[in-house]
N, C-alpha and C positions, 0 to 999 in steps of 0.2 A: 576219204582217208586224209587226215591232217598229219603233215610232217612235223616232227619235233624240231626244235632249234638245232639240236645235235645232228639230225639227219640232213637238214638244210645245209649246215656247215660242211658236212662230208661231201654232199653233191656239188656245192659251190666250188670247193677246192679241187675236186676231181675235174669238173668241167673247165674251170679256169686253167688248170695245168694242160689239159688237152688243147684248149683254144690257143694258149700262148705257143705251144709246140707247133700246132698245125699252121698258125699264122706265120711263125718264123720260118718254117720249112717252105711254105708257099712263097714267101718273100725271097728266100735264098734261091730257090729254083728259078724264080723269075728274074732276079737281078744279079746273080753271081755266076760267072762262067764256070762250067763244070771243070773240075780239076785245078782251078786257079787257087792262088793264095794271096790274100790282101792283108796288110797290116792294120790292126785296130789300135793297138798300143805297141808300137815297134814290132820286134820279133817275139815279144812276150805273149801277146794275145792276137791271134790271127783268125781270119775268116776264110773258109773254104767252101766248096760244094762237092761233096763226095757222096756217092750212092753206095750204101753198105748192104750187101745181100746176106750178111751174117748177123751175128749178135754183137755184143760189146767188143770193140776193137777188131771187128771183122771175123771174130772166131766163128767157125762153123760155115763160112761162106763157101767152102769147098766140099761140104757134105753132099751126099746124093739127095735128090729132091724129096724122097719119102722121109728120110731122117730130118731134113730141114723142116718139113711140115710138122713132124712130131715134136722136135726140140725147140723150134722157134715160133710155133703157133699153138699147137694143142696143149703142150705142157704149160707154157706161160698163161694161156687162157684159163686152164684149170686152176693154177696157183692163184691168179688174180681173182678168180671166182671164190675160192676159199677165203682169201684175205678180205674181199668185199663182204662176204657173209659174216666173218669174224668181227669186222669193224661195226657192222650194224647190230649184231647180236650181243656182243660183250659191252655192256654199259659201264664197266669198271675201268676201261682204258682211259688213262690220263689224257688231258687235252693236247699236250705236246706230242705224245705218241699218236693220238688220233689224227692230228694234222699231218704227221709224218707218214702214217699209213695212207692217208688220202692223197698225198703227193706221189707216193709210190704207185698207187692205183692209177692216178691220172697219167703219169709218165708211161707206165706199163701199157695202159690201153691205147695211148697215143702212138707208141711204136708198133703195137700189134695192128692198129688200124692201117698204118703204112704198109706193113707186111702183107695184109690182106688185099689192099687196094692197089699197091704198086710193086709188090714182091721184093721191095728193098726199102731201106730207111735213109733219109737224107741227113747226113752229119755235116757240121760246118764250123764249130768252134775248136780252137786248139790253144792250149796254154803251155808255154815253155819258159820257166823261170831260170834259164841257164844251167840246167842240170840239177838244181835244187829240187824242183818239182816240175814234172812234165806229164801231160795227159795225152791220150789218144785224141782223135778228132771225134767230137760228141755233139749232141743236139740238146734242145731244151727239155725233152722228155728224159734224157739221161741225167740231166741236171736235177730234174724233179725227183727222180728215183734216188739219186745220191743225197740230195738234201733231205729227203724223207728218212733215209737210213741214218744220217747223222742226227736227225731229231729224235729218232727212236733210241739210238745209242745214248744220246745225252739224257733223255728221260730215264733210261734204265740206270744210269750212273746216279742221277739225282735221287731216284727212289731207293737205290741200294744204300746210298749215303744216309738217307733219312732213316732207313731200317736199322742200320748199324748204330746210329746215334740214339736210337730209342731204347 
């Protein structure tokens, strides 16, 4: 079976996002003391080593184990499976959206891998621009998912604008 250029692009982006995430988490777990905070760019961009047993911003970390399995493993795996199928089946997806979906898939699978193998996800970056913009502590997989969402939203605005002007 010969893979198309499109399929190769999808797989390369997914694998790249998983690899960057896993390498960064491995490095943080090996080199950054748990619970510590180090300045990267003053107090604006800091490095941590936090183990998150929940989802985004620790949500769901206090759920009972059965609900955690359903909401943090089974449901995300099912959703990512549907997105993966959609990305490969729908050949009309524009390139920016395709890259965005592939980033979301890579980031999603990377965090699920951690939940399966470690029961928690390592988070380590924090941004605080003095109250103007502040994030929770996140990792490269979260960044991949967020970047993918921004790409898909941007693509939808571009296409909406094109359709309105036609």
